[in-house]
C-alpha positions in Angstrom: 29.7 16.6 -18.8 27.1 19.1 -17.8 28.1 22.6 -16.6 26.6 22.0 -13.1 28.6 18.8 -12.7 31.8 20.7 -13.8 31.2 23.4 -11.2 30.5 20.9 -8.5 33.7 19.1 -9.2 35.6 22.4 -9.3 34.3 23.6 -6.0 34.0 20.2 -4.3 30.8 18.7 -2.9 29.4 15.2 -3.0 29.0 13.4 -6.3 25.5 12.7 -7.6 24.4 9.2 -6.7 22.1 7.2 -8.9 19.1 5.3 -7.4 16.7 2.9 -9.1 12.9 3.3 -8.7 10.2 1.0 -9.7 7.2 2.7 -11.4 4.6 0.1 -10.4 1.5 0.2 -12.6 -1.6 -1.8 -13.6 -4.7 -1.3 -15.7 -7.8 -0.4 -13.6 -10.5 -3.1 -13.6 -13.3 -0.6 -14.2 -12.1 1.6 -17.1 -8.7 0.3 -18.1 -6.9 3.4 -17.2 -3.4 3.2 -15.7 -3.1 3.2 -11.9 0.2 3.8 -10.2 1.2 2.4 -6.8 2.9 4.7 -4.4 4.4 4.0 -0.9 5.0 6.2 2.0 8.6 7.2 2.9 9.9 5.9 6.2 10.8 9.4 7.6 8.2 11.8 6.6 5.3 9.7 5.3 5.4 11.4 1.9 4.1 9.5 -1.1 7.1 8.2 -3.2 8.0 5.4 -5.6 9.8 2.4 -4.1 13.5 3.2 -4.7 17.0 2.6 -3.4 20.6 2.1 -4.2 21.8 -0.7 -6.5 23.6 -3.4 -4.6 26.8 -5.0 -6.0 26.5 -5.9 -9.6 22.7 -5.2 -9.9 21.4 -3.5 -13.0 19.0 -0.6 -12.4 16.1 -2.8 -13.4 17.2 -5.5 -10.9 17.6 -2.9 -8.1 14.1 -1.4 -8.9 12.5 -4.9 -8.8 14.2 -5.7 -5.4 13.1 -2.3 -4.0 9.5 -2.9 -5.1 9.4 -6.2 -3.3 11.1 -4.9 -0.1 9.2 -1.6 0.2 5.9 -2.3 -1.5 5.5 -6.0 -1.3 4.9 -6.4 -5.1 6.2 -8.5 -7.9 5.9 -8.0 -11.6 7.5 -7.6 -14.9 10.1 -4.8 -14.8 11.4 -3.4 -18.1 15.1 -3.9 -18.8 15.5 -0.2 -19.6 14.6 2.9 -17.6 11.8 5.2 -18.7 13.3 8.5 -17.5 15.1 10.2 -14.6 14.4 12.8 -12.0 16.5 14.5 -9.4 16.1 15.3 -5.7 18.2 16.2 -2.7 18.5 13.7 0.2 19.5 15.0 3.6 21.6 12.5 5.4 21.6 12.0 9.1 25.0 13.8 9.3 23.4 16.9 7.8 25.2 16.4 4.5 23.0 16.8 1.4 23.3 14.3 -1.4 22.1 15.2 -4.9 20.4 12.1 -6.1 19.5 11.1 -9.6 16.7 8.5 -9.9 16.3 6.1 -12.8 12.7 5.1 -13.2 12.0 1.5 -14.4 8.3 0.7 -15.3 7.1 -2.5 -13.7 3.7 -4.0 -14.5 2.5 -5.5 -11.2 1.4 -9.1 -11.3 1.2 -9.9 -7.6 0.7 -8.1 -4.3 2.2 -10.0 -1.3 0.5 -10.2 2.1 3.9 -10.0 3.9 7.0 -8.1 2.9 10.1 -6.7 4.7 8.9 -3.1 5.2 5.1 -3.6 5.6 5.2 -2.2 9.2 7.1 0.9 8.2 5.3 1.9 5.0 1.8 2.1 3.5 1.2 1.2 -0.2 -1.7 2.4 -2.2 -3.0 2.4 -5.8 -3.9 5.8 -7.3 -5.2 7.0 -10.6 -2.1 8.4 -12.5 -3.3 12.0 -12.2 -3.7 11.6 -8.4 -0.3 9.9 -8.1 1.3 12.8 -10.0 -0.4 15.3 -7.7 0.8 13.5 -4.5 4.5 13.3 -5.3 6.7 16.2 -4.3 9.0 16.3 -7.3 7.5 18.1 -10.3 9.8 16.1 -12.8 8.5 12.8 -11.3 4.9 14.0 -11.6 5.5 14.9 -15.3 7.0 11.5 -15.9 4.1 9.7 -14.3 1.6 11.5 -16.5 3.7 10.9 -19.6 3.9 7.2 -18.8 0.1 6.9 -18.1 -0.7 8.3 -21.5 1.1 5.5 -23.3 2.2 2.7 -21.0 2.3 0.0 -23.6 4.4 2.0 -26.0 6.9 3.0 -23.2 7.0 -0.4 -21.5 7.4 -2.3 -24.8 
């Protein structure tokens, strides 16, 4: 157990919650470089990965696949294992801050849907990996995006 988690438990506070995020990717038609799809968040319009809480007995890979379909309207081949994790704080409506841990699951996109559940609340867009990394707010996520873009086949194998 990490020291920060021990201190949190000693002094109270909310436990860290694990979310699953899809890292939607494809090879660009023109030069074969990796492109990453980002979506806007519902509240602030920030660029983020499609992510959410696992439901019931879902694995992280299954949750990431579902979130990608619901938030970005995409389908594809998600890896069974996560690629990495990043952390962020989520401010709940009650004013309580949750420390969230996000497991990133690479997903090679094979289909973009015309209609999906959150299409009126979010924008989806493809970006060159370097641009996607520059647009996300979390430095650890930006680093993971760039690391993935350097070797997607090795990581997603």
